[in-house]
MMTF fields as JSON, N, C-alpha, C and O atoms, coordinates in Angstrom:
{
  "mmtfVersion": "1.0.0",
  "mmtfProducer": "UNKNOWN",
  "numBonds": 343,
  "numAtoms": 344,
  "numGroups": 86,
  "numChains": 1,
  "numModels": 1,
  "chainsPerModel": [1],
  "groupsPerChain": [86],
  "chainIdList": ["A"],
  "bondAtomList": [4, 2, 8, 6, 12, 10, 16, 14, 20, 18, 24, 22, 28, 26, 32, 30, 36, 34, 40, 38, 44, 42, 48, 46, 52, 50, 56, 54, 60, 58, 64, 62, 68, 66, 72, 70, 76, 74, 80, 78, 84, 82, 88, 86, 92, 90, 96, 94, 100, 98, 104, 102, 108, 106, 112, 110, 116, 114, 120, 118, 124, 122, 128, 126, 132, 130, 136, 134, 140, 138, 144, 142, 148, 146, 152, 150, 156, 154, 160, 158, 164, 162, 168, 166, 172, 170, 176, 174, 180, 178, 184, 182, 188, 186, 192, 190, 196, 194, 200, 198, 204, 202, 208, 206, 212, 210, 216, 214, 220, 218, 224, 222, 228, 226, 232, 230, 236, 234, 240, 238, 244, 242, 248, 246, 252, 250, 256, 254, 260, 258, 264, 262, 268, 266, 272, 270, 276, 274, 280, 278, 284, 282, 288, 286, 292, 290, 296, 294, 300, 298, 304, 302, 308, 306, 312, 310, 316, 314, 320, 318, 324, 322, 328, 326, 332, 330, 336, 334, 340, 338],
  "bondOrderList": [1, 1, 1, 1, 1, 1, 1, 1, 1, 1, 1, 1, 1, 1, 1, 1, 1, 1, 1, 1, 1, 1, 1, 1, 1, 1, 1, 1, 1, 1, 1, 1, 1, 1, 1, 1, 1, 1, 1, 1, 1, 1, 1, 1, 1, 1, 1, 1, 1, 1, 1, 1, 1, 1, 1, 1, 1, 1, 1, 1, 1, 1, 1, 1, 1, 1, 1, 1, 1, 1, 1, 1, 1, 1, 1, 1, 1, 1, 1, 1, 1, 1, 1, 1, 1],
  "groupList": [{"groupName": "MET", "atomNameList": ["N", "CA", "C", "O"], "elementList": ["N", "C", "C", "O"], "formalChargeList": [0, 0, 0, 0], "bondAtomList": [1, 0, 2, 1, 3, 2], "bondOrderList": [1, 1, 2], "singleLetterCode": "M", "chemCompType": "L-PEPTIDE LINKING"}, {"groupName": "THR", "atomNameList": ["N", "CA", "C", "O"], "elementList": ["N", "C", "C", "O"], "formalChargeList": [0, 0, 0, 0], "bondAtomList": [1, 0, 2, 1, 3, 2], "bondOrderList": [1, 1, 2], "singleLetterCode": "T", "chemCompType": "L-PEPTIDE LINKING"}, {"groupName": "SER", "atomNameList": ["N", "CA", "C", "O"], "elementList": ["N", "C", "C", "O"], "formalChargeList": [0, 0, 0, 0], "bondAtomList": [1, 0, 2, 1, 3, 2], "bondOrderList": [1, 1, 2], "singleLetterCode": "S", "chemCompType": "L-PEPTIDE LINKING"}, {"groupName": "PHE", "atomNameList": ["N", "CA", "C", "O"], "elementList": ["N", "C", "C", "O"], "formalChargeList": [0, 0, 0, 0], "bondAtomList": [1, 0, 2, 1, 3, 2], "bondOrderList": [1, 1, 2], "singleLetterCode": "F", "chemCompType": "L-PEPTIDE LINKING"}, {"groupName": "GLY", "atomNameList": ["N", "CA", "C", "O"], "elementList": ["N", "C", "C", "O"], "formalChargeList": [0, 0, 0, 0], "bondAtomList": [1, 0, 2, 1, 3, 2], "bondOrderList": [1, 1, 2], "singleLetterCode": "G", "chemCompType": "PEPTIDE LINKING"}, {"groupName": "GLN", "atomNameList": ["N", "CA", "C", "O"], "elementList": ["N", "C", "C", "O"], "formalChargeList": [0, 0, 0, 0], "bondAtomList": [1, 0, 2, 1, 3, 2], "bondOrderList": [1, 1, 2], "singleLetterCode": "Q", "chemCompType": "L-PEPTIDE LINKING"}, {"groupName": "LYS", "atomNameList": ["N", "CA", "C", "O"], "elementList": ["N", "C", "C", "O"], "formalChargeList": [0, 0, 0, 0], "bondAtomList": [1, 0, 2, 1, 3, 2], "bondOrderList": [1, 1, 2], "singleLetterCode": "K", "chemCompType": "L-PEPTIDE LINKING"}, {"groupName": "ILE", "atomNameList": ["N", "CA", "C", "O"], "elementList": ["N", "C", "C", "O"], "formalChargeList": [0, 0, 0, 0], "bondAtomList": [1, 0, 2, 1, 3, 2], "bondOrderList": [1, 1, 2], "singleLetterCode": "I", "chemCompType": "L-PEPTIDE LINKING"}, {"groupName": "PRO", "atomNameList": ["N", "CA", "C", "O"], "elementList": ["N", "C", "C", "O"], "formalChargeList": [0, 0, 0, 0], "bondAtomList": [1, 0, 2, 1, 3, 2], "bondOrderList": [1, 1, 2], "singleLetterCode": "P", "chemCompType": "L-PEPTIDE LINKING"}, {"groupName": "ALA", "atomNameList": ["N", "CA", "C", "O"], "elementList": ["N", "C", "C", "O"], "formalChargeList": [0, 0, 0, 0], "bondAtomList": [1, 0, 2, 1, 3, 2], "bondOrderList": [1, 1, 2], "singleLetterCode": "A", "chemCompType": "L-PEPTIDE LINKING"}, {"groupName": "GLU", "atomNameList": ["N", "CA", "C", "O"], "elementList": ["N", "C", "C", "O"], "formalChargeList": [0, 0, 0, 0], "bondAtomList": [1, 0, 2, 1, 3, 2], "bondOrderList": [1, 1, 2], "singleLetterCode": "E", "chemCompType": "L-PEPTIDE LINKING"}, {"groupName": "LEU", "atomNameList": ["N", "CA", "C", "O"], "elementList": ["N", "C", "C", "O"], "formalChargeList": [0, 0, 0, 0], "bondAtomList": [1, 0, 2, 1, 3, 2], "bondOrderList": [1, 1, 2], "singleLetterCode": "L", "chemCompType": "L-PEPTIDE LINKING"}, {"groupName": "ASP", "atomNameList": ["N", "CA", "C", "O"], "elementList": ["N", "C", "C", "O"], "formalChargeList": [0, 0, 0, 0], "bondAtomList": [1, 0, 2, 1, 3, 2], "bondOrderList": [1, 1, 2], "singleLetterCode": "D", "chemCompType": "L-PEPTIDE LINKING"}, {"groupName": "HIS", "atomNameList": ["N", "CA", "C", "O"], "elementList": ["N", "C", "C", "O"], "formalChargeList": [0, 0, 0, 0], "bondAtomList": [1, 0, 2, 1, 3, 2], "bondOrderList": [1, 1, 2], "singleLetterCode": "H", "chemCompType": "L-PEPTIDE LINKING"}, {"groupName": "CYS", "atomNameList": ["N", "CA", "C", "O"], "elementList": ["N", "C", "C", "O"], "formalChargeList": [0, 0, 0, 0], "bondAtomList": [1, 0, 2, 1, 3, 2], "bondOrderList": [1, 1, 2], "singleLetterCode": "C", "chemCompType": "L-PEPTIDE LINKING"}, {"groupName": "TYR", "atomNameList": ["N", "CA", "C", "O"], "elementList": ["N", "C", "C", "O"], "formalChargeList": [0, 0, 0, 0], "bondAtomList": [1, 0, 2, 1, 3, 2], "bondOrderList": [1, 1, 2], "singleLetterCode": "Y", "chemCompType": "L-PEPTIDE LINKING"}, {"groupName": "ARG", "atomNameList": ["N", "CA", "C", "O"], "elementList": ["N", "C", "C", "O"], "formalChargeList": [0, 0, 0, 0], "bondAtomList": [1, 0, 2, 1, 3, 2], "bondOrderList": [1, 1, 2], "singleLetterCode": "R", "chemCompType": "L-PEPTIDE LINKING"}, {"groupName": "ASN", "atomNameList": ["N", "CA", "C", "O"], "elementList": ["N", "C", "C", "O"], "formalChargeList": [0, 0, 0, 0], "bondAtomList": [1, 0, 2, 1, 3, 2], "bondOrderList": [1, 1, 2], "singleLetterCode": "N", "chemCompType": "L-PEPTIDE LINKING"}],
  "groupTypeList": [0, 1, 2, 0, 1, 3, 4, 5, 6, 6, 3, 7, 8, 1, 9, 8, 10, 6, 4, 2, 3, 8, 11, 12, 13, 10, 4, 5, 14, 6, 6, 11, 0, 11, 15, 15, 0, 16, 14, 11, 16, 1, 17, 17, 12, 12, 17, 2, 9, 14, 16, 5, 10, 14, 16, 9, 15, 11, 5, 14, 16, 0, 12, 13, 17, 11, 0, 9, 6, 10, 10, 3, 2, 6, 11, 4, 3, 2, 10, 10, 4, 10, 4, 6, 17, 17],
  "groupIdList": [1, 2, 3, 4, 5, 6, 7, 8, 9, 10, 11, 12, 13, 14, 15, 16, 17, 18, 19, 20, 21, 22, 23, 24, 25, 26, 27, 28, 29, 30, 31, 32, 33, 34, 35, 36, 37, 38, 39, 40, 41, 42, 43, 44, 45, 46, 47, 48, 49, 50, 51, 52, 53, 54, 55, 56, 57, 58, 59, 60, 61, 62, 63, 64, 65, 66, 67, 68, 69, 70, 71, 72, 73, 74, 75, 76, 77, 78, 79, 80, 81, 82, 83, 84, 85, 86],
  "secStructList": [7, 7, 7, 7, 7, 6, 6, 7, 7, 7, 7, 7, 7, 7, 7, 7, 1, 1, 1, 7, 7, 7, 7, 7, 6, 6, 7, 6, 6, 2, 2, 2, 2, 2, 2, 2, 2, 2, 2, 2, 2, 2, 6, 6, 6, 7, 4, 4, 4, 4, 2, 2, 2, 2, 2, 2, 2, 2, 2, 2, 2, 2, 2, 6, 6, 1, 1, 7, 7, 7, 7, 4, 4, 4, 4, 6, 7, 7, 1, 6, 6, 1, 1, 1, 7, 7],
  "xCoordList": [46.439, 47.53, 46.936, 46.062, 47.41, 46.94, 48.037, 49.227, 47.618, 48.619, 48.36, 47.261, 49.353, 49.252, 50.245, 51.421, 49.761, 50.629, 50.712, 49.716, 51.878, 52.065, 52.11, 52.668, 51.53, 51.542, 50.333, 50.135, 49.518, 48.326, 47.146, 47.008, 46.307, 45.113, 44.05, 44.021, 43.184, 42.086, 41.067, 40.697, 40.618, 39.641, 38.247, 37.779, 37.596, 36.231, 35.347, 35.399, 34.523, 33.685, 32.576, 32.052, 32.223, 31.108, 30.142, 30.552, 28.877, 27.853, 27.899, 28.236, 27.562, 27.525, 26.355, 25.367, 26.472, 25.394, 24.129, 23.043, 24.254, 23.099, 23.362, 24.508, 22.283, 22.415, 22.309, 22.282, 22.248, 22.112, 20.82, 20.629, 19.949, 18.679, 18.214, 18.638, 17.345, 16.863, 16.001, 15.302, 16.067, 15.213, 13.789, 13.571, 12.849, 11.435, 11.049, 10.336, 11.526, 11.292, 9.816, 9.391, 9.035, 7.611, 6.759, 5.548, 7.336, 6.612, 5.619, 4.605, 5.902, 4.979, 4.826, 3.76, 5.858, 5.82, 5.973, 6.278, 5.765, 5.988, 5.061, 5.494, 3.784, 2.831, 3.274, 3.219, 3.71, 4.16, 5.447, 5.645, 6.319, 7.554, 7.228, 7.859, 6.247, 5.866, 5.229, 5.471, 4.409, 3.855, 4.972, 4.93, 5.961, 7.09, 7.878, 8.233, 8.149, 8.906, 8.129, 8.716, 6.807, 5.978, 5.994, 6.074, 5.917, 5.963, 7.283, 7.303, 8.375, 9.681, 9.726, 10.223, 9.203, 9.23, 8.412, 8.839, 7.233, 6.388, 6.899, 6.498, 7.768, 8.317, 9.786, 10.515, 10.221, 11.607, 12.622, 13.6, 12.385, 13.28, 13.484, 14.529, 12.5, 12.552, 11.956, 10.737, 12.818, 12.324, 11.582, 10.813, 11.786, 11.064, 9.576, 8.765, 9.204, 7.794, 7.132, 5.91, 7.928, 7.402, 7.631, 7.75, 7.691, 8.01, 6.946, 7.28, 5.672, 4.619, 4.717, 4.547, 4.99, 5.136, 6.351, 6.305, 7.432, 8.649, 8.406, 8.818, 7.743, 7.456, 6.579, 6.823, 5.564, 4.679, 5.46, 5.241, 6.364, 7.178, 8.099, 8.208, 8.759, 9.646, 8.858, 9.33, 7.666, 6.825, 6.447, 6.46, 6.115, 5.792, 6.988, 6.829, 8.18, 9.387, 9.628, 10.018, 9.396, 9.578, 8.521, 8.825, 7.28, 6.191, 6.4, 5.954, 7.075, 7.307, 8.723, 9.177, 9.413, 10.771, 11.755, 12.638, 11.588, 12.531, 13.599, 14.53, 13.451, 14.481, 14.261, 13.176, 15.285, 15.18, 14.189, 14.129, 13.419, 12.487, 13.309, 14.206, 12.982, 13.746, 12.77, 11.735, 13.088, 12.262, 12.401, 13.492, 11.29, 11.332, 12.196, 12.741, 12.321, 13.184, 14.645, 15.41, 15.026, 16.395, 16.578, 17.702, 15.451, 15.512, 15.331, 15.196, 15.33, 15.243, 13.846, 13.639, 12.886, 11.521, 11.264, 11.629, 10.631, 10.259, 8.768, 8.025, 8.341, 6.916, 6.155, 4.991, 6.809, 6.16, 6.128, 7.127, 4.997, 4.89, 4.741, 4.653, 4.708, 4.56, 3.099, 2.763, 2.236, 0.827, 0.429, -0.761, 1.4, 1.148, 1.984, 3.13, 1.449, 2.253, 2.858, 2.274, 4.02, 4.728, 4.181, 4.665],
  "yCoordList": [12.377, 13.277, 14.614, 14.655, 15.656, 16.982, 17.685, 17.465, 18.514, 19.284, 20.754, 21.254, 21.424, 22.849, 23.545, 23.188, 24.518, 25.295, 26.681, 27.401, 27.04, 28.331, 29.422, 29.234, 30.531, 31.656, 31.726, 32.739, 30.675, 30.707, 31.237, 30.967, 31.994, 32.507, 31.431, 30.55, 31.504, 30.553, 30.858, 32.014, 29.825, 29.984, 30.142, 29.29, 31.248, 31.5, 31.559, 32.534, 30.513, 30.498, 31.535, 31.819, 32.097, 33.034, 32.551, 31.975, 32.79, 32.372, 33.261, 34.441, 32.705, 33.528, 34.497, 34.264, 35.593, 36.573, 35.976, 36.172, 35.264, 34.65, 33.166, 32.716, 32.42, 30.986, 30.163, 28.934, 30.796, 30.079, 30.541, 31.736, 29.618, 29.988, 28.876, 27.731, 29.188, 28.163, 27.123, 27.424, 25.918, 24.863, 25.058, 25.681, 24.537, 24.65, 23.461, 22.557, 23.473, 22.352, 22.137, 21.002, 23.199, 23.08, 22.792, 22.614, 22.742, 22.407, 23.466, 23.147, 24.72, 25.792, 25.971, 26.375, 25.682, 25.865, 24.54, 24.522, 23.448, 22.131, 21.864, 21.312, 22.249, 22.0, 22.707, 22.127, 23.952, 24.704, 24.13, 24.128, 23.646, 23.012, 21.742, 21.461, 20.969, 19.749, 20.053, 19.333, 21.119, 21.532, 21.875, 21.49, 22.597, 22.983, 21.755, 21.646, 20.839, 19.636, 18.765, 18.196, 18.66, 17.883, 18.533, 17.845, 19.858, 20.574, 20.308, 20.068, 20.352, 20.064, 18.65, 18.426, 17.706, 16.314, 16.114, 15.401, 16.747, 16.566, 17.339, 17.051, 18.303, 19.102, 18.804, 19.655, 17.6, 17.17, 18.167, 18.499, 18.637, 19.562, 20.884, 21.518, 21.3, 22.597, 23.637, 23.783, 24.358, 25.287, 26.476, 27.122, 26.789, 27.904, 27.602, 28.526, 26.329, 25.947, 26.016, 25.916, 26.185, 26.143, 27.446, 27.439, 28.548, 29.826, 30.269, 30.844, 30.017, 30.43, 29.647, 30.215, 28.349, 27.517, 27.947, 27.989, 28.264, 28.716, 30.038, 30.223, 30.94, 32.25, 32.102, 32.759, 31.241, 31.026, 30.435, 30.815, 29.511, 28.898, 29.928, 29.982, 30.741, 31.766, 32.805, 33.286, 33.152, 34.103, 33.533, 34.251, 32.256, 31.601, 31.652, 31.954, 31.362, 31.399, 32.798, 32.958, 33.818, 35.193, 35.555, 36.209, 35.127, 35.432, 34.804, 35.353, 33.655, 32.957, 33.161, 32.408, 34.178, 34.518, 33.361, 33.189, 32.574, 31.492, 31.92, 31.17, 33.125, 33.74, 35.244, 35.714, 35.976, 37.437, 37.901, 37.349, 38.919, 39.488, 40.172, 40.967, 39.845, 40.314, 40.623, 39.968, 41.604, 41.903, 40.749, 40.215, 40.373, 39.258, 39.563, 38.651, 40.831, 41.177, 40.823, 40.512, 40.87, 40.497, 38.984, 38.485, 38.256, 36.796, 36.187, 34.972, 37.045, 36.547, 36.53, 35.973, 37.117, 37.18, 38.575, 39.569, 38.647, 39.95, 40.12, 39.142, 41.351, 41.626, 41.247, 40.851, 41.369, 41.04, 39.53, 38.846, 39.03, 37.61, 36.7, 35.483, 37.241, 36.403, 36.166, 35.181, 37.066, 36.898, 37.398, 37.48, 37.737, 38.223, 39.453, 39.51, 40.419, 41.584, 41.351, 40.663, 41.914, 41.768, 42.692, 42.701],
  "zCoordList": [8.842, 8.594, 8.134, 7.268, 8.705, 8.311, 7.545, 7.772, 6.654, 5.912, 6.169, 5.929, 6.644, 6.882, 5.967, 5.912, 5.272, 4.416, 5.016, 5.089, 5.435, 6.068, 5.001, 3.92, 5.319, 4.41, 3.49, 2.819, 3.442, 2.607, 3.41, 4.603, 2.728, 3.374, 3.401, 2.541, 4.381, 4.488, 3.39, 3.186, 2.686, 1.614, 2.213, 2.968, 1.862, 2.324, 1.089, 0.339, 0.862, -0.339, -0.262, 0.815, -1.41, -1.492, -2.57, -3.578, -2.343, -3.299, -4.532, -4.434, -5.688, -6.899, -6.859, -6.162, -7.617, -7.658, -8.239, -7.694, -9.319, -9.974, -10.137, -10.148, -10.262, -10.49, -9.228, -9.299, -8.09, -6.835, -6.173, -5.946, -5.867, -5.269, -4.344, -4.502, -3.375, -2.453, -3.166, -4.134, -2.671, -3.196, -2.691, -1.651, -3.41, -3.07, -2.183, -2.619, -0.941, -0.031, 0.274, 0.488, 0.296, 0.622, -0.602, -0.467, -1.772, -2.993, -3.437, -4.057, -3.125, -3.46, -4.967, -5.432, -5.723, -7.177, -7.914, -9.107, -7.218, -7.809, -8.987, -9.999, -8.871, -9.948, -11.232, -12.316, -11.103, -12.276, -12.846, -14.061, -11.977, -12.437, -13.212, -14.23, -12.741, -13.445, -14.795, -15.764, -14.876, -16.164, -17.143, -18.311, -16.653, -17.503, -17.959, -19.133, -17.045, -17.386, -18.375, -19.295, -18.188, -19.113, -20.503, -21.52, -20.528, -21.803, -22.518, -23.725, -21.779, -22.388, -22.956, -24.06, -22.192, -22.626, -23.905, -24.813, -23.975, -25.15, -26.366, -27.494, -26.15, -27.25, -27.51, -28.021, -27.162, -27.396, -26.849, -27.518, -25.639, -24.925, -25.656, -25.513, -26.432, -27.111, -26.164, -26.083, -25.451, -24.438, -25.028, -24.316, -26.306, -26.901, -27.023, -27.083, -27.059, -27.119, -25.742, -25.635, -24.698, -23.327, -22.573, -21.348, -23.282, -22.645, -21.651, -20.614, -21.94, -21.009, -19.702, -18.623, -19.795, -18.599, -17.785, -16.556, -18.481, -17.812, -17.099, -15.954, -17.778, -17.192, -15.941, -14.929, -16.013, -14.863, -13.688, -12.538, -13.98, -12.929, -12.277, -11.052, -13.096, -12.537, -11.741, -10.711, -12.212, -11.478, -10.114, -9.115, -10.071, -8.798, -7.859, -6.676, -8.364, -7.52, -6.975, -5.818, -7.808, -7.336, -6.295, -5.298, -6.529, -5.597, -4.226, -3.219, -4.179, -2.913, -2.373, -1.512, -2.88, -2.436, -2.557, -1.718, -3.612, -3.872, -4.868, -5.163, -5.376, -6.209, -6.156, -5.816, -6.489, -6.462, -7.523, -8.622, -7.175, -8.149, -9.237, -8.96, -10.453, -11.603, -12.722, -12.847, -13.524, -14.69, -15.677, -15.873, -16.292, -17.231, -18.448, -19.069, -18.787, -19.918, -19.613, -20.526, -18.355, -17.965, -17.909, -17.866, -17.91, -17.879, -19.267, -19.408, -20.29, -21.652, -22.228, -23.306, -21.551, -22.044, -22.583, -21.955, -23.755, -24.3, -24.111, -24.026, -24.046, -23.892, -25.16, -25.093, -26.312, -27.57, -27.751, -27.53, -28.145, -28.454, -27.252, -27.42, -26.052, -24.875, -24.526, -23.869, -24.964, -24.672, -23.314, -23.008, -22.488, -21.137, -20.919, -21.364, -20.257, -19.892, -18.54, -17.702, -18.314, -17.052, -16.007, -14.875]
}
C-alpha cells in the first residue's frame, strides 16, 4: 500500500556542514586511530590526556582528504601547551 499526500513537497536530505566525513576505507589513518583509542582506554576515557594522539589522527585525516582542512584552534586545540605548532 502506498500513501500519497497531495500538496506536500518531496523531502530532499542534505548533509550537515560539520560532523559528516568519509570513512577511512583504505585504513590510511588506522594506526593513529588505534593509538588514540588505546590512549583513551588506558586513561579511563579522559580525552584531555590524549590530545596529542587526537591531534595526530585529525592531521592524518586532513592530509588524506578524509575531512576538511581546518585550523586546530577551531577544533579545540590551542597552540599553548600542545607541544607542537600548527
